[in-house]
mmJSON file of the N, C-alpha and C atoms, coordinates in Angstrom:
{"data_MODEL":{"atom_site":{
"group_PDB":["ATOM","ATOM","ATOM","ATOM","ATOM","ATOM","ATOM","ATOM","ATOM","ATOM","ATOM","ATOM","ATOM","ATOM","ATOM","ATOM","ATOM","ATOM","ATOM","ATOM","ATOM","ATOM","ATOM","ATOM","ATOM","ATOM","ATOM","ATOM","ATOM","ATOM","ATOM","ATOM","ATOM","ATOM","ATOM","ATOM","ATOM","ATOM","ATOM","ATOM","ATOM","ATOM","ATOM","ATOM","ATOM","ATOM","ATOM","ATOM","ATOM","ATOM","ATOM","ATOM","ATOM","ATOM","ATOM","ATOM","ATOM","ATOM","ATOM","ATOM","ATOM","ATOM","ATOM","ATOM","ATOM","ATOM","ATOM","ATOM","ATOM","ATOM","ATOM","ATOM","ATOM","ATOM","ATOM","ATOM","ATOM","ATOM","ATOM","ATOM","ATOM","ATOM","ATOM","ATOM","ATOM","ATOM","ATOM","ATOM","ATOM","ATOM","ATOM","ATOM","ATOM","ATOM","ATOM","ATOM","ATOM","ATOM","ATOM","ATOM","ATOM","ATOM","ATOM","ATOM","ATOM","ATOM","ATOM","ATOM","ATOM","ATOM","ATOM","ATOM","ATOM","ATOM","ATOM","ATOM","ATOM","ATOM","ATOM","ATOM","ATOM","ATOM","ATOM","ATOM","ATOM","ATOM","ATOM","ATOM","ATOM","ATOM","ATOM","ATOM","ATOM","ATOM","ATOM","ATOM","ATOM","ATOM","ATOM","ATOM","ATOM","ATOM","ATOM","ATOM","ATOM","ATOM","ATOM","ATOM","ATOM","ATOM","ATOM","ATOM","ATOM","ATOM","ATOM","ATOM","ATOM","ATOM","ATOM","ATOM","ATOM","ATOM","ATOM","ATOM","ATOM","ATOM","ATOM","ATOM","ATOM","ATOM","ATOM","ATOM","ATOM","ATOM","ATOM","ATOM","ATOM","ATOM","ATOM","ATOM","ATOM","ATOM","ATOM","ATOM","ATOM","ATOM","ATOM","ATOM","ATOM","ATOM","ATOM","ATOM","ATOM","ATOM","ATOM","ATOM","ATOM","ATOM","ATOM","ATOM","ATOM","ATOM","ATOM","ATOM","ATOM","ATOM","ATOM","ATOM","ATOM","ATOM","ATOM","ATOM","ATOM","ATOM","ATOM","ATOM","ATOM","ATOM","ATOM","ATOM","ATOM","ATOM","ATOM","ATOM","ATOM","ATOM","ATOM","ATOM"],
"id":[1,2,3,4,5,6,7,8,9,10,11,12,13,14,15,16,17,18,19,20,21,22,23,24,25,26,27,28,29,30,31,32,33,34,35,36,37,38,39,40,41,42,43,44,45,46,47,48,49,50,51,52,53,54,55,56,57,58,59,60,61,62,63,64,65,66,67,68,69,70,71,72,73,74,75,76,77,78,79,80,81,82,83,84,85,86,87,88,89,90,91,92,93,94,95,96,97,98,99,100,101,102,103,104,105,106,107,108,109,110,111,112,113,114,115,116,117,118,119,120,121,122,123,124,125,126,127,128,129,130,131,132,133,134,135,136,137,138,139,140,141,142,143,144,145,146,147,148,149,150,151,152,153,154,155,156,157,158,159,160,161,162,163,164,165,166,167,168,169,170,171,172,173,174,175,176,177,178,179,180,181,182,183,184,185,186,187,188,189,190,191,192,193,194,195,196,197,198,199,200,201,202,203,204,205,206,207,208,209,210,211,212,213,214,215,216,217,218,219,220,221,222,223,224,225,226,227,228],
"type_symbol":["N","C","C","N","C","C","N","C","C","N","C","C","N","C","C","N","C","C","N","C","C","N","C","C","N","C","C","N","C","C","N","C","C","N","C","C","N","C","C","N","C","C","N","C","C","N","C","C","N","C","C","N","C","C","N","C","C","N","C","C","N","C","C","N","C","C","N","C","C","N","C","C","N","C","C","N","C","C","N","C","C","N","C","C","N","C","C","N","C","C","N","C","C","N","C","C","N","C","C","N","C","C","N","C","C","N","C","C","N","C","C","N","C","C","N","C","C","N","C","C","N","C","C","N","C","C","N","C","C","N","C","C","N","C","C","N","C","C","N","C","C","N","C","C","N","C","C","N","C","C","N","C","C","N","C","C","N","C","C","N","C","C","N","C","C","N","C","C","N","C","C","N","C","C","N","C","C","N","C","C","N","C","C","N","C","C","N","C","C","N","C","C","N","C","C","N","C","C","N","C","C","N","C","C","N","C","C","N","C","C","N","C","C","N","C","C","N","C","C","N","C","C","N","C","C","N","C","C"],
"label_atom_id":["N","CA","C","N","CA","C","N","CA","C","N","CA","C","N","CA","C","N","CA","C","N","CA","C","N","CA","C","N","CA","C","N","CA","C","N","CA","C","N","CA","C","N","CA","C","N","CA","C","N","CA","C","N","CA","C","N","CA","C","N","CA","C","N","CA","C","N","CA","C","N","CA","C","N","CA","C","N","CA","C","N","CA","C","N","CA","C","N","CA","C","N","CA","C","N","CA","C","N","CA","C","N","CA","C","N","CA","C","N","CA","C","N","CA","C","N","CA","C","N","CA","C","N","CA","C","N","CA","C","N","CA","C","N","CA","C","N","CA","C","N","CA","C","N","CA","C","N","CA","C","N","CA","C","N","CA","C","N","CA","C","N","CA","C","N","CA","C","N","CA","C","N","CA","C","N","CA","C","N","CA","C","N","CA","C","N","CA","C","N","CA","C","N","CA","C","N","CA","C","N","CA","C","N","CA","C","N","CA","C","N","CA","C","N","CA","C","N","CA","C","N","CA","C","N","CA","C","N","CA","C","N","CA","C","N","CA","C","N","CA","C","N","CA","C","N","CA","C","N","CA","C","N","CA","C","N","CA","C","N","CA","C","N","CA","C"],
"label_alt_id":[null,null,null,null,null,null,null,null,null,null,null,null,null,null,null,null,null,null,null,null,null,null,null,null,null,null,null,null,null,null,null,null,null,null,null,null,null,null,null,null,null,null,null,null,null,null,null,null,null,null,null,null,null,null,null,null,null,null,null,null,null,null,null,null,null,null,null,null,null,null,null,null,null,null,null,null,null,null,null,null,null,null,null,null,null,null,null,null,null,null,null,null,null,null,null,null,null,null,null,null,null,null,null,null,null,null,null,null,null,null,null,null,null,null,null,null,null,null,null,null,null,null,null,null,null,null,null,null,null,null,null,null,null,null,null,null,null,null,null,null,null,null,null,null,null,null,null,null,null,null,null,null,null,null,null,null,null,null,null,null,null,null,null,null,null,null,null,null,null,null,null,null,null,null,null,null,null,null,null,null,null,null,null,null,null,null,null,null,null,null,null,null,null,null,null,null,null,null,null,null,null,null,null,null,null,null,null,null,null,null,null,null,null,null,null,null,null,null,null,null,null,null,null,null,null,null,null,null],
"label_comp_id":["MET","MET","MET","THR","THR","THR","GLY","GLY","GLY","GLY","GLY","GLY","SER","SER","SER","GLY","GLY","GLY","GLY","GLY","GLY","GLU","GLU","GLU","THR","THR","THR","PRO","PRO","PRO","ALA","ALA","ALA","PRO","PRO","PRO","GLY","GLY","GLY","PRO","PRO","PRO","ASP","ASP","ASP","SER","SER","SER","ILE","ILE","ILE","SER","SER","SER","ARG","ARG","ARG","LEU","LEU","LEU","VAL","VAL","VAL","HIS","HIS","HIS","ASP","ASP","ASP","LEU","LEU","LEU","ALA","ALA","ALA","ASN","ASN","ASN","PRO","PRO","PRO","LEU","LEU","LEU","SER","SER","SER","ALA","ALA","ALA","VAL","VAL","VAL","LEU","LEU","LEU","ALA","ALA","ALA","GLU","GLU","GLU","ALA","ALA","ALA","GLN","GLN","GLN","LEU","LEU","LEU","LEU","LEU","LEU","LEU","LEU","LEU","LEU","LEU","LEU","ASP","ASP","ASP","ALA","ALA","ALA","ASP","ASP","ASP","THR","THR","THR","LEU","LEU","LEU","THR","THR","THR","PRO","PRO","PRO","ASP","ASP","ASP","THR","THR","THR","VAL","VAL","VAL","ALA","ALA","ALA","SER","SER","SER","LEU","LEU","LEU","ARG","ARG","ARG","ALA","ALA","ALA","ILE","ILE","ILE","GLU","GLU","GLU","ALA","ALA","ALA","ALA","ALA","ALA","ALA","ALA","ALA","LEU","LEU","LEU","LYS","LYS","LYS","MET","MET","MET","ARG","ARG","ARG","VAL","VAL","VAL","VAL","VAL","VAL","LEU","LEU","LEU","ARG","ARG","ARG","GLU","GLU","GLU","ALA","ALA","ALA","SER","SER","SER","ALA","ALA","ALA","ARG","ARG","ARG","ARG","ARG","ARG","GLN","GLN","GLN","PRO","PRO","PRO"],
"label_asym_id":["A","A","A","A","A","A","A","A","A","A","A","A","A","A","A","A","A","A","A","A","A","A","A","A","A","A","A","A","A","A","A","A","A","A","A","A","A","A","A","A","A","A","A","A","A","A","A","A","A","A","A","A","A","A","A","A","A","A","A","A","A","A","A","A","A","A","A","A","A","A","A","A","A","A","A","A","A","A","A","A","A","A","A","A","A","A","A","A","A","A","A","A","A","A","A","A","A","A","A","A","A","A","A","A","A","A","A","A","A","A","A","A","A","A","A","A","A","A","A","A","A","A","A","A","A","A","A","A","A","A","A","A","A","A","A","A","A","A","A","A","A","A","A","A","A","A","A","A","A","A","A","A","A","A","A","A","A","A","A","A","A","A","A","A","A","A","A","A","A","A","A","A","A","A","A","A","A","A","A","A","A","A","A","A","A","A","A","A","A","A","A","A","A","A","A","A","A","A","A","A","A","A","A","A","A","A","A","A","A","A","A","A","A","A","A","A","A","A","A","A","A","A","A","A","A","A","A","A"],
"label_entity_id":["1","1","1","1","1","1","1","1","1","1","1","1","1","1","1","1","1","1","1","1","1","1","1","1","1","1","1","1","1","1","1","1","1","1","1","1","1","1","1","1","1","1","1","1","1","1","1","1","1","1","1","1","1","1","1","1","1","1","1","1","1","1","1","1","1","1","1","1","1","1","1","1","1","1","1","1","1","1","1","1","1","1","1","1","1","1","1","1","1","1","1","1","1","1","1","1","1","1","1","1","1","1","1","1","1","1","1","1","1","1","1","1","1","1","1","1","1","1","1","1","1","1","1","1","1","1","1","1","1","1","1","1","1","1","1","1","1","1","1","1","1","1","1","1","1","1","1","1","1","1","1","1","1","1","1","1","1","1","1","1","1","1","1","1","1","1","1","1","1","1","1","1","1","1","1","1","1","1","1","1","1","1","1","1","1","1","1","1","1","1","1","1","1","1","1","1","1","1","1","1","1","1","1","1","1","1","1","1","1","1","1","1","1","1","1","1","1","1","1","1","1","1","1","1","1","1","1","1"],
"label_seq_id":[1,1,1,2,2,2,3,3,3,4,4,4,5,5,5,6,6,6,7,7,7,8,8,8,9,9,9,10,10,10,11,11,11,12,12,12,13,13,13,14,14,14,15,15,15,16,16,16,17,17,17,18,18,18,19,19,19,20,20,20,21,21,21,22,22,22,23,23,23,24,24,24,25,25,25,26,26,26,27,27,27,28,28,28,29,29,29,30,30,30,31,31,31,32,32,32,33,33,33,34,34,34,35,35,35,36,36,36,37,37,37,38,38,38,39,39,39,40,40,40,41,41,41,42,42,42,43,43,43,44,44,44,45,45,45,46,46,46,47,47,47,48,48,48,49,49,49,50,50,50,51,51,51,52,52,52,53,53,53,54,54,54,55,55,55,56,56,56,57,57,57,58,58,58,59,59,59,60,60,60,61,61,61,62,62,62,63,63,63,64,64,64,65,65,65,66,66,66,67,67,67,68,68,68,69,69,69,70,70,70,71,71,71,72,72,72,73,73,73,74,74,74,75,75,75,76,76,76],
"pdbx_PDB_ins_code":[null,null,null,null,null,null,null,null,null,null,null,null,null,null,null,null,null,null,null,null,null,null,null,null,null,null,null,null,null,null,null,null,null,null,null,null,null,null,null,null,null,null,null,null,null,null,null,null,null,null,null,null,null,null,null,null,null,null,null,null,null,null,null,null,null,null,null,null,null,null,null,null,null,null,null,null,null,null,null,null,null,null,null,null,null,null,null,null,null,null,null,null,null,null,null,null,null,null,null,null,null,null,null,null,null,null,null,null,null,null,null,null,null,null,null,null,null,null,null,null,null,null,null,null,null,null,null,null,null,null,null,null,null,null,null,null,null,null,null,null,null,null,null,null,null,null,null,null,null,null,null,null,null,null,null,null,null,null,null,null,null,null,null,null,null,null,null,null,null,null,null,null,null,null,null,null,null,null,null,null,null,null,null,null,null,null,null,null,null,null,null,null,null,null,null,null,null,null,null,null,null,null,null,null,null,null,null,null,null,null,null,null,null,null,null,null,null,null,null,null,null,null,null,null,null,null,null,null],
"Cartn_x":[84.552,85.375,84.313,84.236,83.282,83.533,82.523,82.699,82.667,82.885,82.661,81.79,80.423,79.007,79.109,79.877,79.49,78.927,78.342,77.736,78.798,78.221,79.125,79.291,80.639,80.947,80.333,79.748,79.003,80.197,79.951,80.986,80.996,82.255,82.676,81.556,80.984,80.194,81.072,80.373,80.948,81.631,81.288,82.104,83.166,83.237,84.395,85.421,85.04,85.918,86.706,85.685,86.111,87.279,87.008,87.928,89.228,88.903,90.319,90.963,90.517,91.225,91.857,91.522,91.799,93.012,92.739,93.846,94.991,94.908,96.087,96.741,96.009,96.567,97.565,97.383,98.371,99.728,99.766,101.224,101.525,100.743,101.346,102.097,101.465,102.181,103.523,103.457,104.592,105.885,105.361,106.52,107.055,105.929,106.416,107.309,107.022,107.48,108.932,109.284,110.6,111.282,110.62,111.585,112.138,110.995,111.458,112.475,112.466,113.409,114.742,114.791,116.154,116.796,115.859,116.289,116.989,116.843,117.153,118.645,119.232,120.674,121.051,120.523,120.792,122.202,122.858,124.29,125.414,124.79,125.532,125.281,124.15,123.796,124.369,124.245,124.839,123.94,124.132,123.356,122.143,122.567,121.43,120.286,120.663,120.01,119.111,119.651,118.771,117.913,118.042,117.38,116.085,116.563,115.35,114.337,115.134,114.345,113.221,113.7,112.816,111.794,112.153,111.195,110.078,110.292,109.351,108.496,109.37,108.717,107.475,107.86,106.974,105.854,106.251,104.978,103.996,104.402,103.738,103.004,103.653,102.54,101.386,101.989,100.593,99.493,100.046,98.82,98.21,98.959,98.078,97.002,97.344,96.378,95.209,95.62,94.591,93.649,94.179,93.292,92.551,92.967,92.041,91.056,91.489,90.251,89.156,89.561,88.808,87.987,88.146,87.931,86.801,87.251,86.283,84.785,85.48,84.316,82.94,83.471,82.429,81.612,81.879,81.191,80.025,78.852,77.802,77.726],
"Cartn_y":[85.448,84.592,84.058,82.747,81.749,81.392,81.256,80.752,79.296,78.672,77.23,76.629,77.368,76.779,76.791,77.364,77.222,78.662,79.324,80.562,81.884,82.993,84.224,84.636,85.125,86.031,87.236,87.859,89.013,90.052,91.576,92.629,92.809,93.351,93.93,95.04,95.173,96.281,97.369,98.752,99.695,99.242,98.603,98.078,97.446,96.447,95.828,96.646,97.541,98.71,99.512,100.137,100.679,99.933,98.782,98.012,97.718,97.417,97.292,98.374,99.651,100.957,101.246,100.954,101.064,99.916,99.055,97.838,97.907,98.538,98.932,100.225,101.074,102.458,102.547,101.793,101.703,100.993,99.855,99.599,100.396,100.845,101.706,102.847,103.344,104.467,104.302,103.255,102.677,102.559,101.898,101.635,103.162,103.96,105.189,105.972,105.983,106.642,106.19,104.781,104.209,104.712,104.652,104.795,106.391,107.256,108.676,108.898,108.375,108.429,107.92,106.904,106.386,107.337,107.831,109.101,110.492,110.637,111.86,111.398,110.301,109.858,109.486,110.001,109.612,109.81,110.797,110.896,109.823,109.279,107.774,106.562,106.436,105.205,105.404,104.114,103.97,104.517,104.658,105.328,104.436,102.937,102.088,101.878,101.989,102.011,103.264,104.317,105.497,105.561,104.929,104.695,103.933,103.0,101.698,102.344,103.132,103.866,105.173,105.596,106.737,105.756,104.736,103.826,103.369,103.161,102.61,103.692,105.005,106.117,106.168,106.52,106.895,106.009,104.559,103.652,103.689,104.201,104.292,105.422,106.412,107.673,107.496,106.897,106.2,105.603,104.383,103.861,104.643,105.364,106.496,107.052,107.7,108.313,107.355,106.063,105.079,104.781,104.645,104.279,105.686,106.948,108.014,108.188,107.99,107.778,106.589,105.713,104.486,105.06,105.691,106.002,106.982,108.039,109.099,108.47,107.727,107.106,106.538,105.554,104.858,105.989,107.17,108.051,108.437,108.983,109.298,111.031],
"Cartn_z":[100.736,102.114,102.547,103.121,103.357,104.722,105.648,106.983,107.051,108.387,108.39,107.889,108.032,107.564,106.086,105.514,104.012,103.387,104.439,103.997,104.004,103.265,103.412,104.582,105.113,106.292,106.025,107.165,106.949,106.958,106.243,106.185,107.877,108.161,109.579,109.734,110.941,111.286,111.825,112.134,112.743,113.854,114.786,116.113,115.888,114.992,114.432,113.905,113.248,112.375,113.608,114.215,115.39,116.129,116.601,117.625,116.737,115.43,114.547,114.634,114.332,114.285,115.604,116.96,117.984,118.235,118.129,118.295,117.43,116.163,115.22,115.642,116.182,116.422,117.567,118.61,119.738,119.269,118.774,118.764,117.499,116.508,115.469,115.973,117.163,117.69,118.434,118.948,119.472,118.453,117.421,116.516,115.903,115.669,115.084,116.15,117.447,118.393,118.44,118.667,118.592,117.401,116.109,114.98,115.069,115.598,115.785,116.747,117.689,118.9,118.361,117.736,117.078,116.116,115.414,114.252,115.323,116.458,116.966,117.012,117.209,116.975,115.608,114.473,113.37,112.949,113.492,113.232,113.807,114.627,115.173,114.541,113.731,112.866,111.552,110.839,109.613,108.483,107.562,106.483,106.27,106.217,105.933,107.12,108.185,109.392,109.404,109.08,108.963,107.804,106.856,105.59,105.925,106.675,107.237,108.411,109.109,110.145,109.17,108.594,107.716,106.792,106.491,105.811,106.638,107.819,109.038,109.346,109.534,109.691,108.866,107.658,106.426,106.4,106.66,106.638,107.353,108.806,109.801,109.763,109.266,109.156,108.324,107.084,105.952,106.694,107.512,108.244,109.098,109.584,110.581,110.003,108.679,107.907,107.482,107.207,106.783,107.847,109.178,110.21,110.513,110.263,110.639,109.672,108.394,107.434,107.704,107.914,108.542,109.775,110.679,111.705,111.292,110.698,110.013,109.387,108.457,107.463,108.331,109.336,110.348,111.137,111.379,112.07,111.52,111.877,111.297,110.779],
"occupancy":[1.0,1.0,1.0,1.0,1.0,1.0,1.0,1.0,1.0,1.0,1.0,1.0,1.0,1.0,1.0,1.0,1.0,1.0,1.0,1.0,1.0,1.0,1.0,1.0,1.0,1.0,1.0,1.0,1.0,1.0,1.0,1.0,1.0,1.0,1.0,1.0,1.0,1.0,1.0,1.0,1.0,1.0,1.0,1.0,1.0,1.0,1.0,1.0,1.0,1.0,1.0,1.0,1.0,1.0,1.0,1.0,1.0,1.0,1.0,1.0,1.0,1.0,1.0,1.0,1.0,1.0,1.0,1.0,1.0,1.0,1.0,1.0,1.0,1.0,1.0,1.0,1.0,1.0,1.0,1.0,1.0,1.0,1.0,1.0,1.0,1.0,1.0,1.0,1.0,1.0,1.0,1.0,1.0,1.0,1.0,1.0,1.0,1.0,1.0,1.0,1.0,1.0,1.0,1.0,1.0,1.0,1.0,1.0,1.0,1.0,1.0,1.0,1.0,1.0,1.0,1.0,1.0,1.0,1.0,1.0,1.0,1.0,1.0,1.0,1.0,1.0,1.0,1.0,1.0,1.0,1.0,1.0,1.0,1.0,1.0,1.0,1.0,1.0,1.0,1.0,1.0,1.0,1.0,1.0,1.0,1.0,1.0,1.0,1.0,1.0,1.0,1.0,1.0,1.0,1.0,1.0,1.0,1.0,1.0,1.0,1.0,1.0,1.0,1.0,1.0,1.0,1.0,1.0,1.0,1.0,1.0,1.0,1.0,1.0,1.0,1.0,1.0,1.0,1.0,1.0,1.0,1.0,1.0,1.0,1.0,1.0,1.0,1.0,1.0,1.0,1.0,1.0,1.0,1.0,1.0,1.0,1.0,1.0,1.0,1.0,1.0,1.0,1.0,1.0,1.0,1.0,1.0,1.0,1.0,1.0,1.0,1.0,1.0,1.0,1.0,1.0,1.0,1.0,1.0,1.0,1.0,1.0,1.0,1.0,1.0,1.0,1.0,1.0],
"B_iso_or_equiv":[0.0,0.0,0.0,0.0,0.0,0.0,0.0,0.0,0.0,0.0,0.0,0.0,0.0,0.0,0.0,0.0,0.0,0.0,0.0,0.0,0.0,0.0,0.0,0.0,0.0,0.0,0.0,0.0,0.0,0.0,0.0,0.0,0.0,0.0,0.0,0.0,0.0,0.0,0.0,0.0,0.0,0.0,0.0,0.0,0.0,0.0,0.0,0.0,0.0,0.0,0.0,0.0,0.0,0.0,0.0,0.0,0.0,0.0,0.0,0.0,0.0,0.0,0.0,0.0,0.0,0.0,0.0,0.0,0.0,0.0,0.0,0.0,0.0,0.0,0.0,0.0,0.0,0.0,0.0,0.0,0.0,0.0,0.0,0.0,0.0,0.0,0.0,0.0,0.0,0.0,0.0,0.0,0.0,0.0,0.0,0.0,0.0,0.0,0.0,0.0,0.0,0.0,0.0,0.0,0.0,0.0,0.0,0.0,0.0,0.0,0.0,0.0,0.0,0.0,0.0,0.0,0.0,0.0,0.0,0.0,0.0,0.0,0.0,0.0,0.0,0.0,0.0,0.0,0.0,0.0,0.0,0.0,0.0,0.0,0.0,0.0,0.0,0.0,0.0,0.0,0.0,0.0,0.0,0.0,0.0,0.0,0.0,0.0,0.0,0.0,0.0,0.0,0.0,0.0,0.0,0.0,0.0,0.0,0.0,0.0,0.0,0.0,0.0,0.0,0.0,0.0,0.0,0.0,0.0,0.0,0.0,0.0,0.0,0.0,0.0,0.0,0.0,0.0,0.0,0.0,0.0,0.0,0.0,0.0,0.0,0.0,0.0,0.0,0.0,0.0,0.0,0.0,0.0,0.0,0.0,0.0,0.0,0.0,0.0,0.0,0.0,0.0,0.0,0.0,0.0,0.0,0.0,0.0,0.0,0.0,0.0,0.0,0.0,0.0,0.0,0.0,0.0,0.0,0.0,0.0,0.0,0.0,0.0,0.0,0.0,0.0,0.0,0.0],
"pdbx_formal_charge":[null,null,null,null,null,null,null,null,null,null,null,null,null,null,null,null,null,null,null,null,null,null,null,null,null,null,null,null,null,null,null,null,null,null,null,null,null,null,null,null,null,null,null,null,null,null,null,null,null,null,null,null,null,null,null,null,null,null,null,null,null,null,null,null,null,null,null,null,null,null,null,null,null,null,null,null,null,null,null,null,null,null,null,null,null,null,null,null,null,null,null,null,null,null,null,null,null,null,null,null,null,null,null,null,null,null,null,null,null,null,null,null,null,null,null,null,null,null,null,null,null,null,null,null,null,null,null,null,null,null,null,null,null,null,null,null,null,null,null,null,null,null,null,null,null,null,null,null,null,null,null,null,null,null,null,null,null,null,null,null,null,null,null,null,null,null,null,null,null,null,null,null,null,null,null,null,null,null,null,null,null,null,null,null,null,null,null,null,null,null,null,null,null,null,null,null,null,null,null,null,null,null,null,null,null,null,null,null,null,null,null,null,null,null,null,null,null,null,null,null,null,null,null,null,null,null,null,null],
"auth_seq_id":[1,1,1,2,2,2,3,3,3,4,4,4,5,5,5,6,6,6,7,7,7,8,8,8,9,9,9,10,10,10,11,11,11,12,12,12,13,13,13,14,14,14,15,15,15,16,16,16,17,17,17,18,18,18,19,19,19,20,20,20,21,21,21,22,22,22,23,23,23,24,24,24,25,25,25,26,26,26,27,27,27,28,28,28,29,29,29,30,30,30,31,31,31,32,32,32,33,33,33,34,34,34,35,35,35,36,36,36,37,37,37,38,38,38,39,39,39,40,40,40,41,41,41,42,42,42,43,43,43,44,44,44,45,45,45,46,46,46,47,47,47,48,48,48,49,49,49,50,50,50,51,51,51,52,52,52,53,53,53,54,54,54,55,55,55,56,56,56,57,57,57,58,58,58,59,59,59,60,60,60,61,61,61,62,62,62,63,63,63,64,64,64,65,65,65,66,66,66,67,67,67,68,68,68,69,69,69,70,70,70,71,71,71,72,72,72,73,73,73,74,74,74,75,75,75,76,76,76],
"auth_comp_id":["MET","MET","MET","THR","THR","THR","GLY","GLY","GLY","GLY","GLY","GLY","SER","SER","SER","GLY","GLY","GLY","GLY","GLY","GLY","GLU","GLU","GLU","THR","THR","THR","PRO","PRO","PRO","ALA","ALA","ALA","PRO","PRO","PRO","GLY","GLY","GLY","PRO","PRO","PRO","ASP","ASP","ASP","SER","SER","SER","ILE","ILE","ILE","SER","SER","SER","ARG","ARG","ARG","LEU","LEU","LEU","VAL","VAL","VAL","HIS","HIS","HIS","ASP","ASP","ASP","LEU","LEU","LEU","ALA","ALA","ALA","ASN","ASN","ASN","PRO","PRO","PRO","LEU","LEU","LEU","SER","SER","SER","ALA","ALA","ALA","VAL","VAL","VAL","LEU","LEU","LEU","ALA","ALA","ALA","GLU","GLU","GLU","ALA","ALA","ALA","GLN","GLN","GLN","LEU","LEU","LEU","LEU","LEU","LEU","LEU","LEU","LEU","LEU","LEU","LEU","ASP","ASP","ASP","ALA","ALA","ALA","ASP","ASP","ASP","THR","THR","THR","LEU","LEU","LEU","THR","THR","THR","PRO","PRO","PRO","ASP","ASP","ASP","THR","THR","THR","VAL","VAL","VAL","ALA","ALA","ALA","SER","SER","SER","LEU","LEU","LEU","ARG","ARG","ARG","ALA","ALA","ALA","ILE","ILE","ILE","GLU","GLU","GLU","ALA","ALA","ALA","ALA","ALA","ALA","ALA","ALA","ALA","LEU","LEU","LEU","LYS","LYS","LYS","MET","MET","MET","ARG","ARG","ARG","VAL","VAL","VAL","VAL","VAL","VAL","LEU","LEU","LEU","ARG","ARG","ARG","GLU","GLU","GLU","ALA","ALA","ALA","SER","SER","SER","ALA","ALA","ALA","ARG","ARG","ARG","ARG","ARG","ARG","GLN","GLN","GLN","PRO","PRO","PRO"],
"auth_asym_id":["A","A","A","A","A","A","A","A","A","A","A","A","A","A","A","A","A","A","A","A","A","A","A","A","A","A","A","A","A","A","A","A","A","A","A","A","A","A","A","A","A","A","A","A","A","A","A","A","A","A","A","A","A","A","A","A","A","A","A","A","A","A","A","A","A","A","A","A","A","A","A","A","A","A","A","A","A","A","A","A","A","A","A","A","A","A","A","A","A","A","A","A","A","A","A","A","A","A","A","A","A","A","A","A","A","A","A","A","A","A","A","A","A","A","A","A","A","A","A","A","A","A","A","A","A","A","A","A","A","A","A","A","A","A","A","A","A","A","A","A","A","A","A","A","A","A","A","A","A","A","A","A","A","A","A","A","A","A","A","A","A","A","A","A","A","A","A","A","A","A","A","A","A","A","A","A","A","A","A","A","A","A","A","A","A","A","A","A","A","A","A","A","A","A","A","A","A","A","A","A","A","A","A","A","A","A","A","A","A","A","A","A","A","A","A","A","A","A","A","A","A","A","A","A","A","A","A","A"],
"auth_atom_id":["N","CA","C","N","CA","C","N","CA","C","N","CA","C","N","CA","C","N","CA","C","N","CA","C","N","CA","C","N","CA","C","N","CA","C","N","CA","C","N","CA","C","N","CA","C","N","CA","C","N","CA","C","N","CA","C","N","CA","C","N","CA","C","N","CA","C","N","CA","C","N","CA","C","N","CA","C","N","CA","C","N","CA","C","N","CA","C","N","CA","C","N","CA","C","N","CA","C","N","CA","C","N","CA","C","N","CA","C","N","CA","C","N","CA","C","N","CA","C","N","CA","C","N","CA","C","N","CA","C","N","CA","C","N","CA","C","N","CA","C","N","CA","C","N","CA","C","N","CA","C","N","CA","C","N","CA","C","N","CA","C","N","CA","C","N","CA","C","N","CA","C","N","CA","C","N","CA","C","N","CA","C","N","CA","C","N","CA","C","N","CA","C","N","CA","C","N","CA","C","N","CA","C","N","CA","C","N","CA","C","N","CA","C","N","CA","C","N","CA","C","N","CA","C","N","CA","C","N","CA","C","N","CA","C","N","CA","C","N","CA","C","N","CA","C","N","CA","C","N","CA","C","N","CA","C","N","CA","C","N","CA","C","N","CA","C"],
"pdbx_PDB_model_num":[1,1,1,1,1,1,1,1,1,1,1,1,1,1,1,1,1,1,1,1,1,1,1,1,1,1,1,1,1,1,1,1,1,1,1,1,1,1,1,1,1,1,1,1,1,1,1,1,1,1,1,1,1,1,1,1,1,1,1,1,1,1,1,1,1,1,1,1,1,1,1,1,1,1,1,1,1,1,1,1,1,1,1,1,1,1,1,1,1,1,1,1,1,1,1,1,1,1,1,1,1,1,1,1,1,1,1,1,1,1,1,1,1,1,1,1,1,1,1,1,1,1,1,1,1,1,1,1,1,1,1,1,1,1,1,1,1,1,1,1,1,1,1,1,1,1,1,1,1,1,1,1,1,1,1,1,1,1,1,1,1,1,1,1,1,1,1,1,1,1,1,1,1,1,1,1,1,1,1,1,1,1,1,1,1,1,1,1,1,1,1,1,1,1,1,1,1,1,1,1,1,1,1,1,1,1,1,1,1,1,1,1,1,1,1,1,1,1,1,1,1,1,1,1,1,1,1,1]
}}}
C-alpha cells in the first residue's frame, strides 16, 4: 500500500495494534451481548432469526479469539 507521497506506508506499530484491538473489542462485546440476549428468547423467534443470531454469535466469538491473539502477540 502506498501513501500520498508515493512511498510505502509503514507497518502498524504496537501502539496502533493495541488501539485497534481496543476499538474493535468494545463494539464487538455489545454485538455479542445483544445476540446472546435475544437468543434467551429463542423459543419466541422464527427458526431463521435464531439461525441468524447464532451465526452472529459464532462470528463474534471467533473475532474475539482473533483480537485476543493479536493482543497477546504484541505483548513482550
